[in-house]
C-alpha positions, -999 to 999 in steps of 0.1 A, spaced: -114 -365 -307 -118 -327 -302 -81 -325 -294 -71 -340 -327 -94 -315 -345 -79 -286 -326 -43 -297 -335 -51 -302 -372 -70 -269 -374 -42 -251 -357 -17 -266 -382 -38 -254 -411 -40 -219 -396 -3 -217 -390 3 -229 -426 -21 -202 -438 -1 -176 -420 32 -190 -434 17 -186 -469 7 -150 -462 41 -141 -448 57 -158 -479 35 -139 -502 43 -105 -485 80 -114 -487 77 -111 -525 71 -74 -520 104 -68 -501 136 -70 -522 158 -99 -514 136 -111 -485 131 -146 -501 169 -150 -502 172 -148 -464 173 -180 -443 137 -175 -432 127 -169 -469 143 -201 -480 126 -221 -452 92 -206 -461 99 -213 -498 107 -250 -491 74 -252 -471 51 -231 -494 63 -236 -529 53 -273 -532 18 -264 -522 16 -233 -544 31 -249 -575 -1 -268 -586 -22 -237 -582 3 -217 -603 0 -243 -631 -38 -241 -631 -42 -203 -626 -22 -181 -648 -11 -147 -636 -33 -117 -645 -7 -93 -658 19 -89 -631 -5 -102 -603 -4 -138 -593 -38 -147 -576 -30 -184 -572 -18 -179 -535 -52 -164 -527 -69 -194 -541 -45 -217 -522 -54 -200 -490 -91 -203 -497 -86 -241 -503 -69 -243 -469 -99 -225 -453 -124 -248 -470 -103 -278 -459 -105 -266 -423 -143 -262 -426 -146 -297 -441 -124 -310 -413 -147 -294 -388 -178 -309 -404 -162 -344 -404 -152 -342 -368 -187 -329 -359 -202 -358 -377 -179 -383 -360 -185 -369 -326 -223 -372 -330 -219 -410 -336 
């Protein structure tokens, strides 16, 4: 059971890092047009899109990726709580 939690938690962490890298790529000209940028876009944009619809940009700053990362962290904490509860049964 703990192995499954570790795998899922690691996947959430890796995805969080992918989001952070994708966000920083927006600061580098033409970085998102590279092959790595396109792969990250195909992985990250479907997750970020609903947040962008709900949270409008503040001026030129898009804070929706920050909220998306917080949601992933909360999901990881919830997953830990569920697995703790299941392991105590």
